[in-house]
Structure formats: structure tokens, C-alpha cells
All heavy atoms as an XYZ file, in Angstrom:
697
protein
N    -178.008     38.980    -73.633
C    -178.970     39.648    -72.809
C    -179.708     40.737    -73.595
O    -180.826     41.073    -73.261
C    -178.266     40.282    -71.606
C    -177.700     39.282    -70.620
S    -178.965     38.266    -69.902
C    -179.444     39.274    -68.534
N    -179.082     41.279    -74.619
C    -179.705     42.369    -75.363
C    -180.807     41.866    -76.290
O    -181.737     42.588    -76.589
C    -178.655     43.115    -76.172
N    -180.710     40.632    -76.697
C    -181.690     40.132    -77.661
C    -183.103     40.039    -77.089
O    -184.047     40.463    -77.739
C    -181.243     38.789    -78.210
C    -182.100     38.321    -79.365
C    -181.561     37.052    -79.980
O    -180.622     36.477    -79.493
N    -182.167     36.628    -81.065
N    -183.322     39.517    -75.866
C    -184.700     39.475    -75.362
C    -185.308     40.866    -75.194
O    -186.492     41.062    -75.445
C    -184.564     38.762    -74.014
C    -183.340     37.940    -74.154
C    -182.422     38.741    -75.030
N    -184.512     41.851    -74.780
C    -185.033     43.215    -74.644
C    -185.424     43.756    -76.011
O    -186.457     44.423    -76.162
C    -183.989     44.114    -73.996
N    -184.620     43.460    -77.000
C    -184.938     43.905    -78.356
C    -186.228     43.266    -78.839
O    -187.083     43.925    -79.408
C    -183.789     43.556    -79.303
C    -184.138     43.705    -80.752
C    -184.246     44.946    -81.320
C    -184.381     42.588    -81.539
C    -184.576     45.091    -82.647
C    -184.711     42.722    -82.865
C    -184.809     43.984    -83.423
N    -186.369     41.956    -78.575
C    -187.572     41.255    -79.022
C    -188.807     41.750    -78.296
O    -189.876     41.892    -78.888
C    -187.409     39.749    -78.830
C    -186.399     39.076    -79.758
C    -186.263     37.607    -79.408
C    -186.814     39.232    -81.199
N    -188.692     42.043    -77.014
C    -189.856     42.524    -76.273
C    -190.266     43.902    -76.763
O    -191.454     44.201    -76.873
C    -189.579     42.544    -74.781
O    -188.553     43.465    -74.490
N    -189.306     44.773    -77.053
C    -189.671     46.102    -77.575
C    -190.282     45.984    -78.965
O    -191.208     46.724    -79.305
C    -188.454     47.022    -77.600
O    -187.512     46.565    -78.552
N    -189.789     45.033    -79.737
C    -190.359     44.826    -81.068
C    -191.794     44.317    -80.964
O    -192.687     44.789    -81.663
C    -189.503     43.829    -81.852
C    -189.961     43.502    -83.261
C    -189.880     44.746    -84.136
C    -189.119     42.396    -83.849
N    -192.024     43.388    -80.047
C    -193.387     42.874    -79.851
C    -194.325     43.970    -79.379
O    -195.464     44.048    -79.811
C    -193.364     41.727    -78.851
C    -192.805     40.457    -79.393
C    -192.949     39.324    -78.390
N    -192.003     38.271    -78.701
C    -191.040     37.849    -77.905
N    -190.899     38.363    -76.707
N    -190.216     36.899    -78.292
N    -193.848     44.815    -78.476
C    -194.722     45.875    -77.974
C    -195.049     46.883    -79.071
O    -196.152     47.414    -79.135
C    -194.071     46.581    -76.785
O    -192.903     47.261    -77.204
N    -194.085     47.141    -79.946
C    -194.370     48.048    -81.066
C    -195.371     47.442    -82.025
O    -196.217     48.134    -82.579
C    -193.078     48.387    -81.808
C    -192.352     49.561    -81.183
C    -191.216     49.997    -82.052
N    -190.029     49.288    -81.555
C    -188.970     48.987    -82.271
N    -188.927     49.298    -83.527
N    -187.954     48.370    -81.734
N    -195.285     46.122    -82.235
C    -196.221     45.473    -83.141
C    -197.624     45.403    -82.549
O    -198.606     45.402    -83.278
C    -195.724     44.065    -83.492
C    -194.491     44.008    -84.372
C    -194.034     42.567    -84.541
C    -194.757     44.637    -85.720
N    -197.723     45.329    -81.226
C    -199.019     45.251    -80.576
C    -199.631     46.618    -80.304
O    -200.748     46.707    -79.828
C    -198.882     44.517    -79.244
C    -198.613     43.063    -79.398
C    -198.577     42.416    -78.037
N    -198.013     41.081    -78.144
C    -197.350     40.469    -77.190
N    -197.161     41.069    -76.037
N    -196.867     39.266    -77.379
N    -198.904     47.677    -80.541
C    -199.398     49.015    -80.211
C    -200.678     49.318    -80.991
O    -200.872     48.848    -82.109
C    -198.328     50.061    -80.516
O    -198.154     50.166    -81.905
N    -201.577     50.119    -80.408
C    -202.835     50.421    -81.082
C    -202.631     51.211    -82.376
O    -203.445     51.168    -83.275
C    -203.615     51.249    -80.056
C    -202.675     51.600    -78.977
C    -201.490     50.701    -79.076
N    -201.513     51.908    -82.487
C    -201.247     52.668    -83.702
C    -201.081     51.728    -84.896
O    -201.539     52.011    -85.990
C    -199.984     53.505    -83.520
C    -199.663     54.373    -84.713
C    -198.374     55.139    -84.504
O    -197.535     54.746    -83.712
N    -198.227     56.233    -85.210
N    -200.435     50.583    -84.687
C    -200.227     49.639    -85.778
C    -201.516     48.917    -86.136
O    -201.694     48.484    -87.263
C    -199.156     48.625    -85.395
N    -202.448     48.777    -85.184
C    -203.674     48.055    -85.424
C    -204.809     48.956    -85.897
O    -205.860     48.469    -86.281
C    -204.104     47.322    -84.159
C    -203.125     46.254    -83.739
C    -203.506     45.642    -82.411
O    -204.434     46.084    -81.766
N    -202.759     44.623    -82.005
N    -204.627     50.265    -85.848
C    -205.693     51.180    -86.239
C    -205.936     51.063    -87.740
O    -204.989     51.010    -88.533
C    -205.314     52.612    -85.881
N    -207.209     51.009    -88.167
C    -207.491     50.924    -89.600
C    -207.129     52.233    -90.296
O    -207.286     53.311    -89.738
C    -208.998     50.664    -89.661
C    -209.521     51.174    -88.364
C    -208.423     51.014    -87.358
N    -206.626     52.109    -91.489
C    -206.228     53.284    -92.261
C    -207.472     54.011    -92.765
O    -208.467     53.394    -93.129
C    -205.349     52.872    -93.426
N    -207.401     55.315    -92.762
C    -208.520     56.110    -93.258
C    -208.520     56.083    -94.779
O    -207.474     56.256    -95.404
C    -208.409     57.545    -92.740
C    -208.423     57.684    -91.209
C    -208.164     59.105    -90.822
C    -209.731     57.185    -90.638
N    -209.691     55.883    -95.387
C    -209.713     55.733    -96.847
C    -209.275     56.988    -97.588
O    -208.679     56.907    -98.649
C    -211.163     55.387    -97.169
C    -211.934     55.543    -95.916
C    -210.987     55.699    -94.791
N    -209.536     58.165    -97.040
C    -209.163     59.375    -97.758
C    -207.670     59.684    -97.645
O    -207.156     60.531    -98.370
C    -210.003     60.572    -97.274
C    -209.735     60.944    -95.846
N    -210.309     60.267    -94.795
C    -208.945     61.899    -95.312
C    -209.894     60.801    -93.653
N    -209.064     61.797    -93.945
N    -206.964     58.996    -96.747
C    -205.527     59.208    -96.610
C    -204.706     58.183    -97.375
O    -203.494     58.295    -97.453
C    -205.129     59.176    -95.137
C    -205.663     60.316    -94.280
C    -205.216     60.120    -92.839
C    -205.209     61.658    -94.797
N    -205.366     57.169    -97.917
C    -204.639     56.142    -98.650
C    -204.203     56.690   -100.001
O    -204.972     57.328   -100.705
C    -205.502     54.908    -98.855
C    -205.725     54.119    -97.593
C    -206.567     52.884    -97.855
O    -207.184     52.773    -98.903
N    -206.579     51.978    -96.909
N    -202.972     56.414   -100.338
C    -202.444     56.833   -101.626
C    -202.513     55.670   -102.590
O    -202.394     54.515   -102.183
C    -200.999     57.305   -101.478
C    -200.802     58.529   -100.582
C    -199.316     58.779   -100.397
C    -201.470     59.743   -101.176
N    -202.685     55.939   -103.866
C    -202.695     54.826   -104.823
C    -201.322     54.176   -104.860
O    -200.295     54.819   -104.626
C    -203.025     55.503   -106.156
C    -202.692     56.931   -105.963
C    -202.877     57.231   -104.516
N    -201.307     52.889   -105.149
C    -200.045     52.145   -105.186
C    -199.171     52.618   -106.336
O    -197.956     52.642   -106.244
C    -200.310     50.652   -105.314
C    -201.053     50.101   -104.109
C    -201.078     48.620   -104.161
N    -200.117     48.196   -103.145
C    -199.571     47.020   -103.096
N    -199.855     46.127   -103.997
N    -198.730     46.709   -102.159
N    -199.770     52.962   -107.438
C    -199.006     53.429   -108.588
C    -199.379     54.876   -108.846
O    -200.536     55.245   -108.814
C    -199.333     52.584   -109.820
C    -199.013     51.111   -109.611
C    -199.326     50.323   -110.806
N    -198.245     50.528   -111.763
C    -198.274     50.099   -113.008
N    -199.313     49.458   -113.459
N    -197.268     50.309   -113.818
N    -198.391     55.678   -109.097
C    -198.640     57.079   -109.375
C    -199.194     57.274   -110.775
O    -199.266     56.357   -111.584
N    -199.602     58.475   -111.049
C    -200.110     58.786   -112.373
C    -198.954     58.804   -113.365
O    -197.823     59.135   -113.027
C    -200.809     60.147   -112.363
C    -202.030     60.157   -111.500
C    -202.025     60.799   -110.273
C    -203.184     59.512   -111.906
C    -203.136     60.803   -109.477
C    -204.308     59.507   -111.111
C    -204.294     60.154   -109.890
N    -199.252     58.447   -114.604
C    -198.216     58.406   -115.622
C    -197.819     59.828   -116.002
O    -198.660     60.639   -116.339
C    -198.706     57.658   -116.863
C    -197.697     57.653   -117.960
N    -196.526     56.932   -117.889
C    -197.658     58.304   -119.142
C    -195.820     57.133   -118.983
N    -196.483     57.960   -119.768
N    -196.541     60.086   -115.945
C    -196.010     61.387   -116.322
C    -194.961     61.148   -117.396
O    -194.090     60.290   -117.257
C    -195.379     62.106   -115.112
C    -194.786     63.441   -115.526
C    -196.405     62.299   -114.016
N    -195.036     61.880   -118.462
C    -194.083     61.736   -119.559
C    -192.691     62.159   -119.096
O    -192.535     63.104   -118.338
C    -194.521     62.593   -120.749
C    -193.808     62.278   -122.043
C    -194.117     60.865   -122.536
O    -195.239     60.401   -122.377
O    -193.184     60.254   -123.088
N    -191.669     61.430   -119.544
C    -190.294     61.744   -119.176
C    -189.868     63.048   -119.823
O    -190.233     63.349   -120.961
C    -189.356     60.635   -119.629
C    -189.539     59.277   -118.967
C    -188.582     58.277   -119.587
C    -189.323     59.364   -117.484
N    -189.057     63.786   -119.098
C    -188.526     65.030   -119.623
C    -187.304     64.775   -120.491
O    -186.842     63.647   -120.665
N    -186.754     65.843   -121.046
C    -185.598     65.731   -121.938
C    -184.380     65.179   -121.188
O    -183.625     64.362   -121.725
C    -185.273     67.084   -122.542
N    -184.180     65.618   -119.937
C    -183.027     65.163   -119.161
C    -183.127     63.670   -118.859
O    -182.135     62.938   -118.962
C    -182.941     65.954   -117.863
C    -181.732     65.610   -117.037
C    -181.555     66.624   -115.908
N    -180.326     66.375   -115.216
C    -180.229     65.684   -114.090
N    -181.295     65.177   -113.540
N    -179.055     65.515   -113.503
N    -184.318     63.211   -118.480
C    -184.493     61.797   -118.176
C    -184.283     60.941   -119.417
O    -183.664     59.882   -119.361
C    -185.889     61.530   -117.598
C    -186.079     62.035   -116.183
C    -186.522     63.477   -116.122
O    -186.739     64.081   -117.201
O    -186.630     64.012   -115.016
N    -184.786     61.406   -120.557
C    -184.595     60.665   -121.800
C    -183.120     60.595   -122.168
O    -182.625     59.567   -122.627
C    -185.399     61.302   -122.924
C    -186.894     61.071   -122.791
C    -187.643     61.710   -123.930
C    -189.134     61.499   -123.775
N    -189.900     62.175   -124.828
N    -182.394     61.700   -121.960
C    -180.960     61.722   -122.262
C    -180.202     60.773   -121.335
O    -179.242     60.115   -121.751
C    -180.420     63.137   -122.140
N    -180.621     60.685   -120.080
C    -179.944     59.793   -119.138
C    -180.212     58.329   -119.453
O    -179.372     57.465   -119.158
C    -180.394     60.101   -117.710
C    -179.852     61.395   -117.112
C    -180.528     61.668   -115.784
C    -178.352     61.324   -116.930
N    -181.350     58.012   -120.046
C    -181.691     56.634   -120.366
C    -181.078     56.149   -121.671
O    -181.045     54.948   -121.931
C    -183.208     56.455   -120.414
C    -183.905     56.558   -119.058
C    -185.401     56.533   -119.243
C    -183.457     55.436   -118.153
N    -180.581     57.063   -122.497
C    -179.965     56.662   -123.758
C    -178.643     55.944   -123.498
O    -177.981     56.171   -122.495
C    -179.720     57.885   -124.641
C    -180.979     58.467   -125.228
C    -180.696     59.699   -126.072
O    -179.500     60.031   -126.269
O    -181.662     60.317   -126.514
N    -178.256     55.080   -124.421
C    -177.014     54.337   -124.284
C    -175.833     55.260   -124.536
O    -175.799     56.009   -125.500
C    -176.992     53.179   -125.284
C    -175.832     52.251   -125.081
C    -175.937     51.020   -125.942
O    -177.057     50.553   -126.177
O    -174.886     50.539   -126.384
N    -174.846     55.204   -123.653
C    -173.665     56.050   -123.756
C    -172.539     55.244   -124.397
O    -172.121     54.214   -123.875
C    -173.254     56.540   -122.377
C    -172.225     57.650   -122.434
O    -171.795     58.013   -123.553
O    -171.847     58.169   -121.369
N    -172.043     55.720   -125.540
C    -171.004     54.976   -126.261
C    -169.669     54.997   -125.510
O    -168.862     54.075   -125.655
C    -170.806     55.553   -127.667
O    -170.517     56.944   -127.568
C    -172.056     55.369   -128.501
N    -169.411     56.026   -124.698
C    -168.150     56.103   -123.959
C    -168.081     55.020   -122.882
O    -166.993     54.569   -122.515
C    -167.997     57.480   -123.325
N    -169.238     54.574   -122.383
C    -169.255     53.569   -121.325
C    -169.403     52.149   -121.852
O    -169.436     51.202   -121.080
C    -170.400     53.870   -120.351
C    -170.327     55.207   -119.629
C    -171.574     55.419   -118.807
C    -169.093     55.281   -118.762
N    -169.474     52.001   -123.159
C    -169.736     50.691   -123.747
C    -168.626     49.685   -123.446
O    -168.892     48.509   -123.238
C    -169.930     50.828   -125.255
C    -170.561     49.618   -125.874
C    -171.041     49.933   -127.260
C    -171.958     48.834   -127.684
N    -173.187     49.286   -128.225
N    -167.381     50.124   -123.359
C    -166.284     49.181   -123.116
C    -166.260     48.678   -121.676
O    -165.608     47.689   -121.372
C    -164.945     49.805   -123.474
C    -164.538     50.942   -122.587
C    -163.214     51.521   -123.042
N    -162.868     52.660   -122.223
C    -161.655     52.935   -121.817
N    -160.664     52.164   -122.200
N    -161.426     53.969   -121.070
N    -166.976     49.341   -120.767
C    -167.034     48.897   -119.375
C    -168.235     48.000   -119.097
O    -168.451     47.597   -117.972
C    -167.088     50.105   -118.437
C    -165.880     50.991   -118.545
C    -165.973     52.236   -119.129
C    -164.658     50.560   -118.067
C    -164.866     53.040   -119.229
C    -163.540     51.363   -118.159
C    -163.641     52.606   -118.750
N    -169.006     47.703   -120.139
C    -170.217     46.898   -119.974
C    -169.835     45.478   -119.562
O    -168.933     44.881   -120.108
C    -170.987     46.888   -121.294
C    -172.271     46.098   -121.256
C    -172.944     46.136   -122.608
C    -174.181     45.290   -122.617
N    -174.796     45.232   -123.934
N    -170.548     44.955   -118.577
C    -170.288     43.572   -118.174
C    -171.090     42.641   -119.069
O    -172.196     42.956   -119.491
C    -170.678     43.354   -116.715
O    -172.062     43.504   -116.558
N    -170.525     41.522   -119.336
C    -171.161     40.555   -120.215
C    -171.681     39.411   -119.363
O    -170.896     38.680   -118.744
C    -170.174     40.068   -121.271
C    -169.734     41.194   -122.173
C    -168.547     41.870   -121.939
C    -170.535     41.598   -123.227
C    -168.162     42.911   -122.756
C    -170.155     42.630   -124.046
C    -168.968     43.290   -123.814
O    -168.602     44.323   -124.609
N    -172.986     39.262   -119.331
C    -173.603     38.276   -118.444
C    -173.194     36.853   -118.788
O    -172.952     36.040   -117.905
C    -175.123     38.401   -118.500
C    -175.665     39.583   -117.755
C    -177.168     39.513   -117.722
C    -177.726     40.648   -116.895
N    -179.178     40.594   -116.823
N    -173.114     36.529   -120.061
C    -172.792     35.155   -120.442
C    -171.400     34.752   -119.969
O    -171.199     33.646   -119.483
C    -172.926     34.968   -121.950
C    -174.365     35.066   -122.395
O    -175.275     34.820   -121.615
N    -174.585     35.439   -123.645
N    -170.418     35.641   -120.136
C    -169.065     35.296   -119.698
C    -168.987     35.223   -118.181
O    -168.262     34.392   -117.624
C    -168.056     36.300   -120.242
O    -168.329     37.600   -119.753
N    -169.734     36.068   -117.487
C    -169.746     36.020   -116.029
C    -170.367     34.711   -115.558
O    -169.872     34.066   -114.627
C    -170.509     37.235   -115.456
C    -170.736     37.088   -113.961
C    -169.762     38.519   -115.750
N    -171.446     34.276   -116.199
C    -172.074     33.002   -115.841
C    -171.127     31.836   -116.100
O    -171.049     30.892   -115.314
C    -173.367     32.803   -116.634
C    -174.515     33.641   -116.144
C    -175.761     33.338   -116.954
C    -176.914     34.196   -116.512
N    -178.131     33.937   -117.294
N    -170.397     31.907   -117.210
C    -169.480     30.822   -117.553
C    -168.348     30.733   -116.535
O    -167.994     29.636   -116.085
C    -168.919     31.040   -118.954
C    -168.105     29.886   -119.471
C    -167.647     30.107   -120.903
O    -167.784     31.193   -121.445
N    -167.096     29.079   -121.504
N    -167.781     31.855   -116.134
C    -166.716     31.863   -115.133
C    -167.248     31.349   -113.803
O    -166.566     30.593   -113.089
C    -166.121     33.281   -114.984
C    -165.218     33.386   -113.775
C    -165.382     33.674   -116.248
N    -168.476     31.706   -113.475
C    -169.090     31.234   -112.236
C    -169.266     29.719   -112.251
O    -169.009     29.045   -111.256
C    -170.432     31.922   -112.024
O    -171.084     31.437   -110.891
N    -169.713     29.174   -113.383
C    -169.876     27.724   -113.494
C    -168.544     27.008   -113.356
O    -168.446     25.975   -112.685
C    -170.527     27.368   -114.823
C    -172.012     27.671   -114.885
C    -172.592     27.271   -116.215
C    -174.053     27.644   -116.312
N    -174.626     27.301   -117.618
N    -167.500     27.543   -113.992
C    -166.175     26.928   -113.892
C    -165.698     26.957   -112.446
O    -165.154     25.969   -111.937
C    -165.174     27.640   -114.832
C    -163.748     27.200   -114.553
C    -165.543     27.394   -116.280
N    -165.921     28.063   -111.759
C    -165.545     28.158   -110.349
C    -166.298     27.162   -109.494
O    -165.721     26.538   -108.592
N    -167.581     26.982   -109.770
C    -168.374     26.005   -109.011
C    -167.875     24.585   -109.259
O    -167.803     23.768   -108.333
C    -169.848     26.114   -109.384
C    -170.475     27.391   -108.867
O    -169.958     28.023   -107.955
N    -171.589     27.772   -109.452
N    -167.515     24.272   -110.492
C    -167.004     22.943   -110.822
C    -165.661     22.697   -110.128
O    -165.431     21.626   -109.552
C    -166.895     22.762   -112.348
C    -168.302     22.711   -112.968
C    -166.103     21.519   -112.708
C    -168.326     22.773   -114.464
N    -164.788     23.687   -110.165
C    -163.495     23.542   -109.496
C    -163.656     23.374   -107.987
O    -162.931     22.591   -107.360
C    -162.599     24.733   -109.810
C    -162.046     24.802   -111.231
C    -161.262     26.084   -111.433
C    -161.182     23.592   -111.522
N    -164.597     24.091   -107.407
C    -164.862     23.939   -105.974
C    -165.329     22.523   -105.669
O    -164.897     21.907   -104.678
C    -165.922     24.957   -105.524
O    -165.472     26.272   -105.832
C    -166.200     24.848   -104.035
N    -166.190     21.981   -106.507
C    -166.659     20.605   -106.324
C    -165.535     19.601   -106.435
O    -165.468     18.640   -105.662
N    -164.639     19.809   -107.400
C    -163.500     18.899   -107.585
C    -162.593     18.929   -106.359
O    -162.141     17.882   -105.876
C    -162.723     19.263   -108.872
C    -161.388     18.543   -108.938
C    -163.572     18.965   -110.096
N    -162.325     20.107   -105.826
C    -161.468     20.223   -104.647
C    -162.119     19.553   -103.444
O    -161.462     18.839   -102.683
C    -161.151     21.714   -104.355
C    -160.513     21.895   -102.991
C    -160.259     22.282   -105.442
N    -163.420     19.760   -103.255
C    -164.123     19.107   -102.140
C    -164.099     17.590   -102.282
O    -163.906     16.868   -101.292
C    -165.563     19.619   -102.055
C    -165.732     21.058   -101.577
C    -167.186     21.483   -101.665
C    -165.224     21.206   -100.154
N    -164.305     17.115   -103.506
C    -164.252     15.671   -103.743
C    -162.866     15.121   -103.442
O    -162.727     14.056   -102.828
C    -164.664     15.353   -105.183
C    -164.622     13.898   -105.501
C    -165.613     13.045   -105.056
C    -163.564     13.367   -106.245
C    -165.573     11.690   -105.341
C    -163.511     12.012   -106.529
C    -164.514     11.171   -106.080
N    -161.825     15.828   -103.869
C    -160.452     15.376   -103.623
C    -160.147     15.355   -102.127
O    -159.501     14.424   -101.632
C    -159.465     16.274   -104.361
N    -160.611     16.361   -101.399
C    -160.390     16.390    -99.954
C    -161.102     15.222    -99.273
O    -160.538     14.570    -98.391
C    -160.873     17.714    -99.365
S    -159.840     19.124    -99.808
N    -162.335     14.968    -99.673
C    -163.091     13.848    -99.096
C    -162.399     12.522    -99.415
O    -162.319     11.625    -98.565
C    -164.523     13.857    -99.619
N    -161.892     12.388   -100.634
C    -161.184     11.165   -101.038
C    -159.939     10.959   -100.184
O    -159.655      9.842    -99.744
C    -160.823     11.233   -102.519
C    -160.070     10.034   -103.015
C    -160.742      8.845   -103.299
C    -158.692     10.081   -103.183
C    -160.049      7.728   -103.740
C    -157.988      8.972   -103.621
C    -158.665      7.801   -103.901
O    -157.993      6.697   -104.336
N    -159.187     12.028    -99.951
C    -157.962     11.912    -99.149
C    -158.303     11.538    -97.711
O    -157.609     10.744    -97.090
C    -157.196     13.240    -99.186
C    -156.492     13.504   -100.489
C    -155.382     12.513   -100.755
O    -154.672     12.107    -99.796
O    -155.208     12.120   -101.919
N    -159.393     12.113    -97.183
C    -159.782     11.799    -95.794
C    -160.167     10.329    -95.691
O    -159.764      9.629    -94.763
C    -160.930     12.709    -95.345
C    -160.418     14.149    -95.173
C    -161.572     12.218    -94.049
C    -161.484     15.177    -94.942
N    -160.933      9.827    -96.668
C    -161.339      8.422    -96.661
C    -160.117      7.526    -96.851
O    -159.989      6.484    -96.197
C    -162.414      8.163    -97.745
C    -162.675      6.690    -97.923
C    -163.694      8.891    -97.386
N    -159.203      7.921    -97.734
C    -158.007      7.102    -97.967
C    -157.137      7.033    -96.716
O    -156.579      5.970    -96.390
C    -157.221      7.683    -99.142
N    -156.991      8.139    -95.997
C    -156.217      8.128    -94.765
C    -156.919      7.345    -93.659
O    -156.267      6.679    -92.848
C    -155.952      9.558    -94.291
C    -154.935     10.362    -95.096
C    -154.894     11.789    -94.616
C    -153.560      9.727    -95.005
N    -158.232      7.396    -93.633
C    -158.988      6.662    -92.608
C    -158.898      5.154    -92.825
O    -158.866      4.387    -91.855
C    -160.445      7.100    -92.600
N    -158.851      4.735    -94.082
C    -158.793      3.305    -94.386
C    -157.394      2.719    -94.212
O    -157.248      1.525    -93.990
C    -159.276      3.032    -95.807
C    -160.780      3.215    -95.916
O    -161.497      3.108    -94.923
N    -161.239      3.467    -97.118
N    -156.379      3.542    -94.307
C    -155.012      3.006    -94.200
C    -154.459      3.051    -92.810
O    -155.051      3.299    -91.842
C    -154.068      3.778    -95.109
O    -154.011      5.140    -94.718
């Protein structure tokens, strides 16, 4: 029962004149801000930290483990389907 009320309030908000009013050109902000040079703190934060290097995740090994997991899942599903068909035929 809550879903139709939610949808009707959403529709009324979308149809409101505030949403349909054209934006004033002098109030529009540019999509990209002006380029500002990074400060010393920001540059220091972006540098690579040697203390955290051992906690770095390795994408290739993660992808490989994911592929092995997907293959094992497929093998288990195939085995289950085979057993169901074998039991149905006997």
C-alpha cells in the first residue's frame, strides 16, 4: 500500500512548476571549476606512501582468483544438473 503513495508523491514532485521552470542564465554555474594549483598538503597526500605498499591490492591476482571461483561455480552447477538428469532418467 505504501508504494502507490510514494509513486504519486514522486510524480507530483516531478510535475511541480519548480522543476519545470527554466534556469536563469546568470545563476548557472560552469560544469568544471577553474583550475587551481594543488597546495603542498594535497601534493603530499597524493605521493606514494612506502609504509602502505605492503597492503596494496594486486589487480591481476584478484582477477585470477575471481576467474577460478567462476569456473568452480560453473563446475558445481554442471555437476548438480547432471545429477538431477541422472536421477530423473533412472
